[in-house]
TIKOL-956431 format. One record per residue (C-alpha): residue in one letter; x, y, z. Coordinates in steps of 0.2 Angstrom, whole numbers, padded with zeros to 4 digits, always signed. Layout:
<recs>
aXYZ/...
</recs>
This chain:
<recs>
m+1246-0730-0250/t+1235-0740-0238/a+1235-0741-0218/a+1247-0755-0217/e+1258-0748-0227/v+1262-0733-0219/e+1263-0743-0204/r+1277-0754-0212/a+1286-0737-0216/r+1284-0730-0200/e+1292-0747-0191/r+1305-0745-0207/s+1309-0728-0199/l+1309-0732-0183/f+1322-0748-0187/a+1333-0735-0194/s+1332-0722-0180/e+1336-0734-0166/l+1350-0743-0176/q+1359-0726-0177/d+1354-0723-0159/a+1363-0742-0155/w+1378-0739-0166/p+1388-0736-0154/v+1386-0753-0144/l+1385-0764-0158/s+1397-0775-0163/s+1404-0773-0183/e+1394-0789-0187/e+1378-0783-0178/r+1380-0766-0188/l+1383-0773-0205/e+1367-0786-0203/g+1358-0770-0195/l+1362-0760-0210/k+1357-0777-0224/l+1340-0777-0217/l+1338-0760-0217/p+1328-0755-0239/h+1343-0752-0249/a+1339-0732-0248/e+1337-0731-0230/a+1355-0740-0229/e+1361-0727-0242/e+1357-0713-0231/l+1364-0722-0217/l+1380-0727-0225/l+1383-0709-0232/a+1380-0699-0214/l+1393-0711-0205/p+1410-0707-0201/t+1423-0712-0212/r+1430-0727-0200/d+1413-0733-0200/q+1409-0733-0218/a+1426-0743-0219/e+1423-0755-0206/l+1406-0759-0214/i+1412-0761-0232/l+1426-0771-0228/g+1416-0783-0219/m+1405-0787-0237/s+1409-0798-0248/s+1418-0790-0263/g+1401-0788-0274/e+1394-0781-0260/r+1410-0769-0255/r+1412-0765-0275/s+1393-0757-0277/w+1394-0746-0260/m+1410-0739-0266/r+1401-0731-0280/l+1387-0724-0271/l+1402-0715-0262/p+1408-0696-0267/p+1424-0698-0276/d+1435-0689-0256/d+1425-0701-0247/a+1429-0717-0255/a+1447-0712-0255/d+1442-0706-0236/v+1436-0725-0234/i+1451-0732-0244/q+1463-0722-0233/e+1457-0727-0218/a+1456-0746-0223/p+1472-0757-0219/i+1485-0755-0231/s+1483-0776-0236/t+1465-0775-0238/a+1465-0760-0248/t+1481-0767-0259/r+1473-0783-0260/s+1454-0777-0265/s+1461-0762-0278/c+1474-0775-0287/s+1456-0787-0289/s+1445-0774-0297/t+1459-0764-0308/s+1468-0782-0315/r+1460-0791-0327/p+1460-0810-0327/g+1478-0818-0331/r+1484-0802-0331/r+1492-0791-0318/s+1488-0771-0318/r+1506-0761-0314/r+1499-0752-0301/c+1498-0769-0294/s+1516-0777-0299/p+1529-0778-0285/m+1540-0765-0286/p+1556-0768-0298/r+1571-0774-0286/t+1587-0763-0289/t+1604-0769-0288/p+1617-0755-0279/a+1627-0747-0291/a+1645-0752-0292/s+1658-0741-0285/
</recs>
């Protein structure tokens, strides 16, 4: 590794720690932008270290393709926590779009059947 590569690695590491320090005062957009500026391995480490609410906020701010990739990174219990943290409409929409085949709706995403009151 050359001296320049070592310096770039140190600067990226410094940026990741600065991002973590500034995290509480950053807006959602700034947090997402900062995460995207990190090398992928460092971004993964940061996301995994965040509280569930912050993970959900970041993941919901991403495109559907990015969201799918980052959700797969999370351990199953953490992914379930992130889904529970998401607003109902977003969680329902995301799960329906990822489980349904084109032109066909998954049973889990179908509306509840209407029931008619029993005649007395």
